[in-house]
C-alpha positions in Angstrom: 120.9 134.3 141.0 124.0 133.0 139.1 123.2 129.5 140.4 119.6 129.8 138.8 121.1 130.8 135.5 123.5 127.9 135.4 120.7 125.5 136.4 118.5 126.9 133.7 121.3 126.5 131.1 121.9 122.9 132.1 118.2 122.2 131.8 118.1 123.8 128.3 121.2 121.7 127.2 119.7 118.5 128.6 116.4 119.2 126.8 118.2 119.9 123.6 120.2 116.7 123.8 117.2 114.7 124.7 115.3 116.2 121.7 118.2 115.5 119.4 118.3 111.9 120.5 114.6 111.4 120.0 114.8 112.9 116.5 117.8 110.8 115.6 116.0 107.6 116.7 112.9 108.5 114.8 114.9 109.3 111.7 116.7 105.9 112.0 113.4 104.0 112.1 111.8 105.9 109.2 114.9 105.4 107.1 115.1 101.7 108.0 111.4 101.3 107.1 112.0 102.8 103.7 115.1 100.6 103.1 113.1 97.5 104.1 110.4 98.2 101.6 112.9 98.2 98.7 113.0 99.9 95.4 109.6 100.3 93.8 109.3 98.4 90.5 105.6 98.9 89.7 102.6 100.5 91.4 99.1 99.6 90.0 95.5 99.8 90.8 93.3 96.7 90.8 89.9 97.4 89.3 86.7 95.8 90.3 85.5 92.5 88.7 82.1 91.0 88.6 80.4 94.2 89.8 81.8 93.9 93.3 82.8 97.5 93.6 86.1 96.3 95.2 89.3 98.0 94.3 92.8 97.6 95.6 96.3 99.1 95.2 99.5 97.1 94.7 103.1 98.0 95.1 105.8 95.7 93.8 109.4 96.3 94.9 112.9 94.8 94.7 113.7 93.7 98.3 117.2 92.3 98.5 117.0 90.8 95.0 113.6 89.3 95.5 110.1 90.5 94.5 108.0 91.9 97.3 104.3 92.6 96.8 102.1 94.7 99.0 98.3 94.8 98.5 95.8 97.1 100.1 92.1 97.0 99.6 90.9 100.5 98.7 87.2 99.7 98.8 85.2 96.7 99.7 84.7 94.5 102.8 88.0 94.5 104.8 86.7 91.9 107.2 86.6 89.1 104.6 89.8 87.0 104.3 90.6 87.0 100.6 92.9 84.8 98.6 95.2 86.6 96.1 97.1 85.2 93.1 99.3 86.3 90.2 98.3 84.8 86.9 100.1 84.8 83.5 98.4 87.3 81.1 96.3 90.4 81.4 93.1 91.0 83.4 90.1 90.2 81.3 92.1 87.7 79.2 91.3 84.0 78.7 90.1 82.2 81.8 93.1 81.0 83.9 93.0 77.6 85.7 96.1 78.0 87.8 98.1 80.6 89.5 101.7 81.4 88.6 102.3 82.7 92.2 100.2 82.4 95.3 100.2 85.6 97.4 99.6 85.9 101.1 95.9 86.1 101.9 94.4 89.6 102.4 93.4 90.0 106.0 92.1 93.2 107.3 92.4 94.5 103.7 96.2 94.0 103.5 98.7 91.5 102.2 102.5 91.3 101.9 104.3 88.6 100.1 108.0 88.0 99.4 108.5 85.8 96.3 111.8 84.0 95.9 112.5 85.2 92.4 114.7 88.0 91.0 112.9 91.0 89.6 114.5 90.3 86.2 113.2 86.8 86.1 109.8 88.0 87.3 109.7 90.6 84.5 110.4 87.9 81.8 106.8 86.5 82.3 105.1 89.9 81.8 102.3 90.7 81.4 101.1 89.2 84.6 97.9 90.0 86.5 97.2 90.2 90.2 93.8 88.9 91.2 92.0 89.1 94.5 89.2 86.7 95.0 85.9 87.6 96.7 86.4 85.1 99.5 87.5 81.6 100.2 83.9 80.4 99.4 84.2 82.2 96.0 87.8 81.6 95.3 87.3 81.4 91.5 85.2 84.6 91.5 87.5 87.6 91.2 86.8 90.8 93.1 89.6 92.9 91.8 92.3 92.6 89.2 95.3 94.6 87.9 97.8 94.0 85.1 101.6 94.3 85.6 103.1 95.4 82.3 106.4 96.7 81.1 
């Protein structure tokens, strides 16, 4: 009987230690993910353009002194590979013929880009606009746009 009690206590201690190790590991990866994403500088919604019904969300963060941009399509066709750009000026402003920054193409409705510029230098050019195109066939036809402002 005493032997069964000791064995049960050992099992309980072993389970508690195992559970603590799993929780510590999960906490490390969750914390590491938050650190990797950097400090959020701006969050904005990209509104539809040209009656597409497409909308997206953007998060701009400081990651190790550089600008990191994440885009996620909120509505629209996620299967279409879409070019994305940052232009000088606000959405709906004069037509722009070139991009200030080329972002990673949106695939499966997502895009992440790390731009080799400090957040302070990036902010000097504000306002800037993020534009997602309808597709590579319609690269000059915007699907969604959002303005980054101070």
